[in-house]
N, C-alpha and C positions, 0 to 999 in steps of 0.2 A: 406523201413526201418521201424523197429519196434519203433524207437525213434520218439516221436511227434515233428514235426518241422513246423514252420510257419513264414511268413514274415509279420511284422506289419508296416503299413504306419503311421509314427509318425506325419507327417504334417497334415494328414486328419483324424487321429485317427480311423483306421479301419484295419482289416486283409486284406492283398493283395493276399496271396497265402498260402496254407498249403498242407502237404503230407497226405496220408491216415491215418497215426497214429495221425496226428494233428487234422484231421476232427473227428476222434473217440474221442480224448481227449476232444474236445469242445462239444461232444455229438450232432453233427450236422448231418442232413440227407444226405447232399452232400456238395461239395465245394461251389456251388452257394449259398446254404443255409447259409454257414458260412460267405461267403463274404458279405451277406446282413445283418449280425448281427449289431445291434446298440450299439456302445461303448460310446455314448455321455454322459452317466451317470457316467462315471469314474471320480474319485475325482481328484482335482488339484494335490494331492500328486503323483498319478499315472502318470499324465502328466509330472510333474517335473522330476520324476525318469527316464522316457523315454528320455526326452530332455537331461538329464545329460549323458545318454549313447551315444546318437548320437553326442553330442558335441565333443567327441574324434575324430570323422571323420571316413570315410570308410577306411578299410584296417588295422585298429588298432587291437591289441590283444583282444581276447574275454574277457568278463566280466561275472563273475558268481555271482548270488545273489539269496536269498531266497524270493519267492513271494507266495502270496495266490491269486489264480484265482477263478472265480466263473462261470463255465459253467452251464447254466440253473439255476443260483442262488445257486448252491451247491458249497461250498468252497473246493478247492484242493490246498494243500500246497506243493510246489515243489521247487527244486533248478534249476534255469534257467541259460542258457548260452546265452549271447547277443553278436552279432557281427554287428557293424554299416555297412549299405550298402546304395546304392542309387538306386532308381527305377524311371521310368517315367520322364526322363529328369531332373534329379537332385533332385527328391523328397527324403527327409530324411526318412529312414526306418531302422529296425533292423531285423536280422535273429535270431530267438529265437528257442532254442533247450531245451527240457526237459531232464535234467541230472539225476534227482533223485526225487522220491516221498518221502516226509518227514513226512507224516501223522503218520507213525508208530514209529518214533523216537523222535518226539517233541509233548508234550502234548498240549491240547487246550489252557490252560492258557498261556503257553510260546508263542504260536503263536500270541495270542491276545496282549500280552505285546510287542512282536516284531513289530507287525503292528502299535500299538500305538506310539512306539518310532519313527518309520519311518514317521508317519503322524504328529508328534508333531512339533510345531514351535520352541521348545526348542532345542538347538544344543547339541548333545550328542556324545562324542568321547571316545575311549578306547586306552590307551597308555601302552606299556610295561614299566617295571621299568627303562629301559634304554632310554625311550623317543621315541620309535618307534611307529608310528601310526598303531594300529591293526585294527580299524574299526571306522566308523563315520556314523551317520544317514544322510538322504538327506538334512536336514536343515544345518548341519555342513558342508556338501560338498558344498552346494550353497554359504555358507559364505566364506570358505577357499579354496575350490577347492581341487585337488589332493594333496597328501602329498608333502610338500616342505622340503627336507633334510636340517637339521641344522648342527651345529658344532658337530663332532663326532657322526653323525647319530641321533642326538636329534631332532626329527621332531617337538616336542612341542616348542622348543626354537625359531623356525622360526615364530611362531605365535605371540609371546609376545615381547613388546618393551624392557622389562627388563628380560634378560636371567636368572637372579637369581631367579625370580618368578617361572620359569619353573622348576628349581631345587627343590624349595619348594613343588611344586605340585606333582612332581614325587616321592618325599619322602613319600607321603601318601601310596604308594604301599608297603613300607617296615615298616613304623612306625605305620600305621593304623590310624593316626590322620587326621581328616577332616579339610578342609580349605574353607573359604568363603571370596572371595576377589573381589574388583573392580579394573580392570587393563586395560591399553591401549593395544589393539591388532591390528595386521596388517591383514586386510581382503582383499578379491578381490576388494572391493569397497573403499579401503583406510583405514585410522586409525579410529577405533571405541572404545567405552568404553563398556566392558562386565562385568557383574557380573558372576564370575566363582566359582562353587562349585565342590570341589574335594573330592572323597571318594575312599577307597580301595575296590577292587574287585578281581576276578580271571578271567584268560583267560580260557574260557570253552574248548578250544582246547588243550592247553598245561598244564593247571592247575596252571600256575605261577601266582603270585600276580601281579595285574595291577592297574593302576590309571584310575578311571572312572570320566570323566569331563562332567559337564552340564553347559551350558552358556546361558545367556540372555542379549540381547542388551539393555543397559541402557544409551546410549549416550545422548538422549534427556533429561532424568531425571537428569543426571549428569550436563548438561549445565544449566538446570533450577535451580538446587541447587546452582551452582556457581553464577548465577545472583542474587538469593535471598541473598546469603552471601554478595555480593557486595552492594546490595541495603540497607541491614540492618547493614553493617559494621560500618558506621559512628555513627548511633544511639547506637549501642552496645558499641562502644568505649567511647562515651560520658557517657553512664550509668556506665560502668566499671570505668572510670576515676573519676566520681562523687562519686561512692561508695568507691573507694580506698582512696580518700582524706578525706572523712567524717567518715570513719569507723575506725579511729585510737584510739578512746577512747569512753567510754560510753557517755561522754558529747557530742562528735561530732555525735554519733549515734542518741542521742535524738534530736540534732539540725537537722539532716537529716530527721528524722521522721516528724518534724514540717515544713521543707522547701520543701520536695519532695512530689510528688503525689504518695502516697504509699497506697496499699491495703493489708489487712491481713484477710484471709477468713478461719474461723474455720469450716471445712467440717463436722466434727462430730456433731456439734450442729447447723450448718447452720447459723453461726453468722458472720457478716461482719463488719470490721473496716476500715474506710476511714480517711486518714490524713487530716488536715486542708487544705493543698495545693491541695489535690485531690478534695475536695469540692469547693475550689476556682477555679480550672481549669474548673469545670463543672458549675460554677456560681450558686452554691447552698449555702443556708444559713448555718452558722456554727452549728446551732442546728438541722441540717437535720438528720433524723433517717436512718442510713446507711443500716439497715436490710430491709427497704422498697425498697432499690435499687435493690434487687433480686426479680425475678419472680419465686415465689415458686411453681407455677403450671407447670413450664417448667422443662424438664429433665436437670439435672446437674446445675440447678439454673441460667438460662440465665438472662441477665440484662434487666430490663424493658425498659430502655431508648435506647436500641440498634436500629439502623436504620433497617427497615424491610428487606432491601436487604442484611444485614450482619448477620442476625440471624443464618442462616444455617451454614455458615463457622465458626462462633464463637462457636456454639454448637459442631461442629465436632472437632475443636481444643481443646475445653475444655474436651471433652470425651477422646481424646488422651492424654491430659495432666494428667488426673486422672488415666488413665490406665498405663501410663509410667512416674512415679514420677521423675525418674532420668533425663528425658529430659525436658529442660526449656519450659515454655509457651511463645510463640511468636505470636502475632496477631495484625493486623491493622483493625480498625473498626471505625464506626461513632457512637457518642453518642449525644443525645439531651441534650442541656444545659438548665439551668434555664430560659434563655431568649426565649427558644423555637427553637433555631437554632441548626443545627447539625455541629459538628466539628470532624475532624479526630484525632485519638489517636493511639499510638503504645504501646502495653502492653508487658512487659518482666517480667516474673515471674518464680518462682520455687516452687515445692510442697515438703512437708515433709511427709515421709511415716512411718507407724508403723512397728514393727518387721515382720509382715506378708506381707509387701510390699504394703499395701493399703494406698493411699493418705489420710492424715488427716488434712492437712493444706496447703493453697496456699497463697503466698505473693509475691509482686512485685511492680514495678514502672510503672506509666502511663506517657507518653510523648505526648504533643500536637504537631502533625505534619501537621496541617492544611496548614501552609504556604508552606511547602514542596510539599504537594499535589496540591495546587494552582499553584505553579511554574511548576510542571510536566504537568498540564493541559494546561498552557500557552505555554509551549514548544511544546506540541503536536499540539495545534492550529496553532502555527507558522509554524511547519513543514508541516501541511496540507495545509496552505495557500500558502507556497512556492511550494508545489507539484502541486496545482491547477494552480498556475502562470505559471509553466513550461509547463503543459499540454495545457493551454489556449494559450500560445505563439505559440506552434506547430500547434494547430487548426487554429489560425488566419493566419499563414503563408500559410497552405495548402488551407484554404478556400478562401483567397485573390487571390491565383493563379487561383482557379476555377472561381472566380468572374471576374478576368482579361479576361479569355477566353470568358465568357458570355457577358460582357460589350463590349469587343473588337469586337466580331463577330456581336453584335447588331449594332455597328458603321459601320462595313463593309456592313451589310445587308441594312443599311439605304442608301447606295450609289447605290444600285441596282434599276432598273426601276420597276415600278408597285409593289412597296412594300406597305405593310399595316402599315402605320405610327402609328396607334393606338396600334398594337401588339408590334412594336419595342419600343415604349415609355413604354409599360408595362414591357417589358424585362429589359430596363434600370432602371426603377424605382425599380423593384425587386432586381436587382444586387446592387443598391445603398443601399437598405434596408439591404441586406446581409452584406455589408460593415459596416453598423451601428451596426449590431449584433456582428461582430468581435470586434468592439470598445467597446461594452458592456462587452464582455468577458475579454478584456484587462483591462477595468476599474476596475473590481473586483480584479484582480491580481496586480493592480497598475503598469501596464507595457505599457499603451498607452501613446502616446506623447501628452502632454497638452501644450497649448499655452495661458498661463494666461495673461490677460490684465485687466485694471480697468473696471468694469461693473456697470452701473447705473441700480439698481434693479427696481426703479420706472418706468423707461421707458421700461425695459425688460418685467416686469409683465403686464404693460398696453398693450404693443404690443401683448403679448400672449393672453391676455383676449379678445382682439378684433378679433383674428384670430383662435386660437386653442381651448382655454379653454371653449368658449361658445358652442362648438360642442360636449360636453361630452355625451349628451343624454337627452332624455325627463325626466322631473321631477328633474333634477339636477340644483341647483341654485349656481352660483359662486359669492362669495363676496371677494373683495380684499381690504386690508387695509395697504397701503404703505405710511408712513409718509414722508413729504418733507425732514425732517432732517435725513432720513435713509442714512447711509454711503454707499459708493461704495465698492464693494468687489474685491479682486484680484483672478481671476479664469478664466477658459476657458469658454467663453460665450456660446459656443455650448453645453458644458456639463451641464452648469447651466440650460439652457433652457430645455434640455433633462430630467434633474433630476426633475424639477418642473412639467413637463408634466407627467412623470412616477408616481410621488406622487399623482397628480390629478386623473390620471386614476385608481390608486389603490383605492383612496377614492370613485370614482364612482362605482367600482366593489363591494365595501363594502356596497353600498346602492342600492340594486336591486329594491327597491320600491320608490326610490327617496330620496332626502335630500339636505343638504347644504354643500358645500365645501368652507371653509374659508382660504384664503391665506393672510398672514400678515408677516411683517418684523419688527425686533426689534434689536436695537444696544445693545451690551454687552461688558463691560469692565471686563475681568477676571484677578484677582490678584493672584489666587492660582489654582493649578490643579483642574479641575472640572470634576468628574466622570459623564459619560453620561448614562442615563437609557436605558436598552435594548441593550447595546453594551459592549465591553471589553476595551475601551480606554477612556482617559480623555482629555479634552481641556487644553492645556498649557496656562500659563498667556499671555494675549494679548487682542487686540480688535477684535471683531467678529460681524458679522451680522447673526441673526437667521432667516431663512426662514421657517415659520411654516405653514404646511398644515394640517388642522383639518377637519374631517368629522363627520357626525352624524349617522354613520352606525352601523353595527353589533358589531364591536370591535373584539378583538382577545383573545384567551385563552393564559395562560402563556406558554403552550407547543408550540403554534404557534409563539408567540412573541420571544421565545428563538431561534427558527430556521429561523426567518424572513430574516436574512442576508445570509443564506446559498445559494450558487449558485444552480440554477435549482430547488430550493424548491418553491412550489406554492400550494395554496389551490384551484386553478381553475381547471376546468375539462381539460382533455387531449385535446390539440389543441387550448386552449384559452389563453395560455401564456407560455413563456419560463422559468419563475422563475428567470430571471437575473436582473429584475428592481432594487430591493433594494440592491442586492449585487453590482451592477454597481454603484449605488449612494454611497454606503459605501466605495468602493475602490476609487472613484473620490474624495470624501471628505477627506479621509486619505491622498491621494496623493497631495491634494491642501493645506494641513496643517490645516484642520478643522475636523469636525466630524458629526455623525448622531445620533439622539436620537429618540427612539420610546416609546410612552406611550399609553397603551390600556387596556381595560377590556371589557369582554363581555357585550353588551348592552349599553355601554357608548361612543362608537365611538373610533376613533384613532387619535392621534396627532403625526405627523412626523416632526422633526426639522432638518434642514440642516444648520450647522454652517460653515461659510466661513470667512477667514481672511479679515480684512479691507484693502482696497487699500491705498497705500502711496500717490497716486495722483488721480485727477479726470479724468474720461474718456475723451479721445480726440473726436473731432467731427468725426462722421462716414461718410466717403466719399460715394458717390452714387455707387451702385454696377452695374456692366455691365457683359454681357454674353461673355465669351471667344469664339473666333472663331478660327478654325484650321488654322495654318500657314503652307503652303506648302514649301517644300525644293527646292533647285536648283540642284537636281541630285547628292548631296553629297553621298559619300559611308559611310555606317554605318555597323559596325560589331556587331551582336546580340549574346551575351553569355547568354544562358538560358538553364537549364538542363531539365525543364518540356517540353515535346514535344508539348502538346496542347497549352501552353502559348507561346512557341517559334513560332508555326505556326500562331497563332493569331496576335502576335506583328509584325511578318514579313509582314502579309497582311496589317496591319495598316500603317507600315513604307512605304511600296511600294505605298499605296494609297496617301501618303503625298509627293510622288515624290522623294524618297530616294532609292539608290541602296543598296542592303542588302546582306551581307554574314553572316553565322551563325555557331555556334559551341555549344557543350553541356557541355564542361568542360574546365578548364584553360589550360591544356596541348594542347588540340586540338586548342583552340583559339590562343595560342602563335604560333603554327605551321602555321595556316592559315594566320595570320597577317604577319609573318616573310617571307613567301614565295610568297605572292602576293602584289598587290598595297596597300599601307598603307591606311587604312580608315581615314576619317576625324574625326570620333567619334566612341567610343565603348559604347554600352548600355549593361551593365552587371548586373546580379542578384547578390545580396550580398551572398546568401547561395548557394554553389556549391558542387558537389560531389568531392571526391578525397582528401579531407583534406585541400584544399586551398580555402579561401573565396574570394569573388569578390573584397573586399577591399585589401586583400593581393596581388591578381593578378594585379590589376591596379597599385599598388605601384611598383611591379616588372616591369610592362610594362613601367612605366614612366622613368625608368633608361635607357631603350633602345630607346624608341620612345616618348620623352617628348612632341612632337607636337600633339599627338593624344588627342582629348578632351574626357572627361569621364562623363557619367551619370550612376549612380548606382541606382538600384531599388530593392525593397524587399516587400514581403507579411508581414514581421514583422514590427511593429511600432518601429522606432528608437528613442532613447531618445535624449534630447537636446545636451548632451555631444558628442554623435556620430555624430549628424548632424553638430555641430560646427567643429568637427575634419575633416569631409569630405569637408566642405566649406573651411577650412584652407588649404587643399591640392589643391584647385581649382576644386573640383569635385561637381557635382550636384546630388541631390537625388530625386527619384520619388517613391511615395508610391503606391503600388498596392492595389486595382484595380484603373486604371486610364482611363479616356475617351480620345477620339482622340484629343480633343482640348487641354487638359492638357498635353498630350504627345508632341504635336507639339510645344507648348509654351516653355517647358523645353528644347527641342532639339534646337529650334531657339536661345534661350538665350545662351545655352552652345556653339553652333557653332560660335556665334558672340563674345564670351568672348575671350579677348586677353591675359588673365592672364595664364602664363605657369603653368601647374600642378606641385605640389611639390612631390618629391619622398617620 
């Protein structure tokens, strides 16, 4: 055949076959030479157009289009016919036939414009005066797909939410008027907002007038504009309301000038007037020279007292304000007041232009929005804290499951003969330290279970000083000053001890060359809310004990002090700390009804204060502690409901080593089936968190209606709050916190099996 034909592999982007005319067209020496050609440098536009062709699928009608190809880098403009085909086990390809060479009928400029239109990200379409889609570039095709017939053959109406807009756009073909609109359109990816420009043109085929449409996706810009309008709405309404009420007479206008923060800037002479309230808002003296408020060395007269971070945005808005006098000036920025502090202000102004349209004067009102900005920052911090709490809760659950497997298998390994007891003890110790780490995570998010009791700080600190604190390291001197009249505090004694130890370790790390750590306690009676330095909270009125840990170390910069409470923030080297210490203490203090304060400067050391509420009663005498020993069962049947396979296997081994018979399941539906069809177990040990939408608590509640005689022990890697634990106890259920050792597991099971209280549904 004299017509050049070839098959192009679209998936691998190379020529798969060509006839002799095709080989000649591509100026190749042979078919093998052509098949080795590298087409990897083709543009994304070329690849997109080919994918649009094969998207129709094999066997569909041919598609004709004008292309410019480059055999040996020399352009050839041709009209090509495309037919989608498949090759090599379903590979997408197209059969391409050269229908006509167009070099002689289209000039070079037209070809370049045509190629630019195809490559453009701007969507371009041509419609007849009746609304029929005549042509569209690849960007428009990718957005809308093939023509979708509308009412009475009006293809354009099918794109727009408002059919009346389609009528207006099509009228440009007859009346010659251009349109520039932002409209909601229906694309292949759903509803979007497009900026649509319509112009009149001609159909080069028929000569009839047509509507040329160019579109740009402005969905994101539109959404941002709506957000800005919402954010500024209240401020604008307040300003408009104030202006409307005060601008009824010259007397009220004069009053407004005196009571509102007003500026009036003479651009021609670069003279600035500031109202008395403007000066008052910035804490400036009444005789302040307003002209010195301008930085005359800066373009467009930027303000001298602007915060450095706001200079660029202020100058950009001011430039726009002067170039577009009809558009109001709106800007939020920080200004340094007479006291040296920065405050947030919102400026709303308007410029006056001369007959030539050049701005000659700018006037407006300044509003202090510092409180609003502070509220936004507080809300952001609260949302961040809640998000961290949710994440830490999930981490604690998964981590405690892993620790259950580690600790449980260490217990089972301990039963084997010829075991290395030193290694087993190291494994158990590491697992328990991991459990402490999860409690630290939960302490920051205030999600751990605290068991507050009256705590005698004198005895606690003395005990720690004799055991833990004296081992901080060489060159570290510990001084404790705990007066006899120091009140007892109401808190979790384990967390108090952990907090003091963390603060002492932080003090040690701040003194690499040695120094003194002083631990003291002081009673405080707070009668009014007391802001705490270095934190975002205040102590409410009441009685507190301050545990103060002071070091003579390096101290902290203001930047480090501001981030000290952030979880995982640390100034230590990698591997030398988790960065959870202060965040854990912060969360523990807040959950206990107290607070934390940090005071530090470089070179002067650091003081960390932990405030805890005074206990209502004195601590009870502490009974002697004893080590729990595992209690074996009497062959009772226990059903284990646990979805984690590793945890399930470990717990089964522990239960069988305690002389229990075990059945198991991974979800509530399977558990009900196993229990219903076999011999009823004496007890069910179930995880609180289960797959399938039904929790362990909900399952045992449903189980109690059918089999009230079955005892229940619930377990979880999540820490349960006191309300949940009381609810479980009220139903006759027992709770077991993961990870647990063999002794703890056996004790709970023994107590539950001996309990004669019938579970409540």
